N, C-alpha and C positions, 0 to 999 in steps of 0.2 A: 622161721626164715631169721638168717643172722641180718644183722647189718655193718655196712660197711664204715669204715673209719673217717670218710669226708662225707657220710650222710647225714641228712637230719627227715627227720617224721612227724608226726603230730604231736608226740608225746616228746619227742625228744631234739634241743636246739643245739645248734653248732655254730658257731660266731667265726670261729679262726679254726677251720679244719688243717688238718697236715696228717701226713704220712708216716712219721719216723717218731710216734709219740712214746717217752717211756714210762707214763704211767696217764690215770683219769682220775679227775675231779667231774663229780655229778653234784651238781647243784640244786637245793629244793626251794621255790620261792616261798614268800610269806604269805599270809590271809589275801585273795584279792591282788597277789603280786603274777607277774609271768615273767617268762625265760629270759626278757630283757633286763629285767632288774643285774641280771648276772653280767651284762655285756661286759663291764669294768673289769671283771674278772679273766672273761675270757682274752682282754685286751691284755692283762698283764702277764697271763701264765702260757696261753695260747702262742705258738701252735707245738711247742714242746711236750705241754700237758695238754689231753682230749679232754676240753673242758665242754660237758655236755650239763646245759641247763633243761628241766622239764619245762614244759608246758602243760598246766592242768586244762581240762574242759570248761568251756564256759568263759575265756577272755579271748581279747584280741582276734587273733585269726578263727581260734575256735568257740567262739560266741554262739555259734548256732548248736551246737553241742550241746547235751544235758550235762549238766553239773552234777558232780558226785559230792551225796550229803554226806558221807562220812569217811574216818580216815581209815578204817580198814579194809574198805571196798579200794579207796586212791589208792594204797600201800600194794595192796594184792594186784593190780594194773599196771602201776610203776616197775613192781617187781617183774612181770612179765616181761615187761619192755626189756628193762636192762638185760637179762638174762639172753637178750640178741644181740647183743655188744659182743665185740668180741674182747677176749681176756688180757684186762691189765693190771696190773696194781693198782687201787683204787682206794681214795679218800672221799666221802660223801660228807657237804658244807650243807646246812639248812637252817635258813632262819627262820624264828617263831614258828608258827605252822609248818615250815619247812622243817625245821627241827623236829616236830614229832612223827612227821612221814619221813625224814631220814632215817631216825631210830627204829620207825616198825619195819621199814623195807629192809632193814639190814639185818633185822632179827629173820623177817622170811627168809633172807636170803643164807644166812648162816644155817636155816634150819632144813632149807632144801640140801645143804652140803656144796651149795654154789661156789664156784671158783669167780664168781661176780662180787662176792661178799666184799666190802670195803676193810681195810686194816685200820682204819681211823675213821671216825663219827665225830664232825664239828658240829656240836648243836650251839646256836649262837640265839640271844634275845628269847628263850624260852626256858621257862621252869621245870624240873625235873616232874614224871609222870606222879612220883608222889607227893607233890605240893601242890595237888589238885585243887582249884576253887570250884566248887560244886554250885555254892551258890551264885558265881558270876554269869548270866546268861544274857550278854549284851546283843546276840542277836535277835533277841526278843523285842528289844526295845523299838519306840517308832521311829519314823526317818531321822528327824531332829535331833534327839538324843542319841542315837546312831551313830550319828555324824558328828555329834561334840565330843563322844567318848573318842574317835577316830582324831580327830583334832590336837587330843592329849599324847597323843605319841609320836604326833609332828613327821609320821611317815607317808601318810596321802597328802597329794597336793588338793588340799583345801578350796584353792582358787578355783581349779577345774572342777570342784564339785560345785559351786557357785551358780555353774550353767546346767541349766534343766536336762537337755539332752545328754552332756556326760555323764550326770549325774545316774536317770535312767539306764545307762547302757552299763555304768562300773559297780553302782550300788549293789544289784541283785549277786553278783559274785562274790563282794565283798562279805555280804551279809550270809551268802553258803558256806563261805570257807569257816567263820566263825562260830556259823552252827556246828560244822564238820569238828571243829578242833574245842569248842567247849563241852560238846557233849561225849568227846573221847572219854575213856577210861581205860589205863593203860594196866595190863593182867599183870599179878606181883609175880615176880621170881622171873623174868624175861632180860637176865644179866647178857650183854651180848661179849662174844669171845675178841670183837673189835675195841681197839682202844677209844674213849671218848674225851674230845676236849670240848671242853664248856667255854662259851666267849659271851661276854655281856655288857650292857651301861651300865654303870654305877647309878646313874638316875632312871631307871626303868623300871618303871611301876607293874609291868606284867611281868617280871622277871627281878623280881630279888635276889640278892646277892646269897643270902641263905637257901632259897629253892633252886638257884641255880648250880649250888654246890651239891645238891643232892642226887645229879646224875653222876655221881661218884659210885653209888649203889646200883648202876645198871649195867657197869663192866666187869668184866672180870681181866680185861687185857690192859691194863692201865689210864689213871685217870689225871687230869691237868686242866687248870682252870685259870681265865686272865678276864680282867675287867677293865674296862675304859672309860673316860669320862663322856658322859653322854646319857640318852635315852632310848628309846626302844629302838630308834633306827640310828645309832652310834656309828655304825658300820657305814653309813652314807655321810656323815657330819663329818669324820674323820679317818676314811679309809686306808690309808696309807700304814697305820701300824697294825691293824686288823691285819690287812693283805700279807703282811711279814708274819705273822702268826700261821695264816694259810701254807705260806711259801716255807714255814719251818715244818709240817707236818708236810707237805710234799717233797722237800727235800730228803725228809727219813724215809720216804716211801722210795724213792729214787736208788737209795743207797743200798735199801734191802737187797 
């Protein structure tokens, strides 16, 4: 069953629905993240662009649903959801774990020959699959050490984590997502036909510039990279220049 352009589902959220969109931007949240992380993106580009943000199981209003513990299964389910959308020129935007999911979902759509495959995948704050760190197993650490690692990234509202109830509600989803992305091993030879634009913070411990640059090997459709001052959540610290980069890709999409 298809999904109308003004509809939200358990997986797909819209914050500024419209009926005359010229293109679509699909947003993939980071580990522990939710669709609401991309509300500012929808405010910037909607309703002219159909901004669709993914809501993974196990968080916010989907907290009671079983979480998905591996990237491949999650990408399969997201693919099945996206093919229900109307056919529009599309860009994917994924941050951190969301970058891996955006790439894996794009690959699946291309393999299906789907017209829903994106023309560009924007991977943010994530090293390329070829730059895996197999010894990095943060998800296995005890709560105190795990929280200390999160604090280094400056992405989680650590003041909220001081509340026992909030920590009980949010920590399982974050740990689950870390497990998914840290145990994922990308298969070699999966180059997208879509272009890849890689964005990263210059001080991001999770995505060194040389590791991010390796995304070049995962596309035959053109590669571009841009870096910004800041850490893992550089796009929250100074969003304007990052949104300019997204705007650049969307503008090219609409011109095609």
